[in-house]
N, C-alpha and C positions, 0 to 999 in steps of 0.2 A: 052094463051089457057091452060086451066087446064085439066090435064088428071086424070081420076079416074081409079083405079085398080079394076078389077073384084075380086070377093070373092076368087077364086082359086089363082089368081095372088098375092093377099095380103097374103093369107095363105102361099104360096111358099116363098114369100119375108121374112115373119116372121120366117119361118122354117130355111131358109138359114142364117138369122141374128142370130138365136139361135145357129146354128152350129159354126158360126164365133166367137161367144162369148165363147161357151163351150169348143171347142177344145184347144185354147191357155191356158185357165185356167187349164184344165186337164193335159196338157203337163207340164206347169209350176209347178203345184202341184207335179207331178211325179218327176220332176228334183229336186225340193227342198227336198223332202223326201229322194230320192236316195242319193243326196250329203251328207245330214246329216247322214243317216244310214251308208253309206259305208266309209265316212271319219272316223266315230267313231268305225267302226267294225274292223279296221286294228289291233287294240290292241287285240281283240278276236282272230283274225286269227294268229297273231304272237304267242299267247299263245297256240292255238290249234296245230300249226305246230312247237312248241317248239323252237321259235326264228328263224326259217328258213325263212328269210324275202322274198326271191325270190318266193317261193311257196305260202307263205301266201298272198302276194300282188297279185300274179297271180290269185289265187283262189278267193280273194275278188273282183277282177275286173270281173271275170266270173260271180260271183253272181250278181254284179251290172248290167251287160249287160242283164242277165236273168230277173232281176227286171224291167228294162226299157221295155223289150219286153213284159213281162207279163202285165204290167200296161198300157202301151200304147195300147196294143191289147184289153184289157178290156175296156178302154175308148172308143175305136173305136166301139166295139161291142154294147155298150149301146148308141151310137150316135143317132140312128133313133128316130125321133120325129113325132108324128101324130097330126093333127088337132089343129093347133095354129091359132086362128082367131083374136086375139088382143094381146096387150102388157101385159095384166094381165096373160093370158095363157102362154105367152112367159116367163115371170118371174117365174111363177109356174113350168114350165117345166125345166127351168135352175136350180131352187133351188132343184128340185127333182134329176136331173142328177148330179149336183155338190155335193149335200149332199150325195147321194148314192155312188158316186165315192170316196168321202172323207172317208166314213165309210169303203169302200172296201180297200182303201190305208192303213187305220189304222190297219185293220185286217192283211193285208199282211206284214206291218211293224212289228207287234207283232209276226207273224209266223217266220219272219227272225230273230228276237231277240231270239225266242225260239230255232231256229236252232243254233245260235251262242252260247247260254248258254249250250245247249246240247253238242255241240262240245267241249266247254271248259271243261265241266264235264267229258266227255270221255277222253280228253287229260290228265286231272288230274288223273283219275283212271289208265290210262296206265303208267303214271310216277310212281305212288305208287306201281304198280306191279313190276316195274323194279328196 
């Protein structure tokens, strides 16, 4: 016996499938960017804090936690999807969400780099004054 889904049941099923695809991708992207950024930012932190490893690594870890919270929160905020009636619309919604989140992650990455370079510059200026 074949069961057919009503239009609203199909829409709900496709929306849930979209969420189940989007969320892991957004979380994995956030993890990959965070790992790369904060693994490589240790050098900046050591320079900013004049080689004091304990405070440099603690600060780096706090920035990393903030990065995760900010980006996972943003991914969840843009989760909601309306009116998906077929697989074409599902793919289009996914490309819009994942593409938008990728651009957002790139902007946040560059803002973090800007903060690191600014901190490095200020640390160099304070060393020159002393």
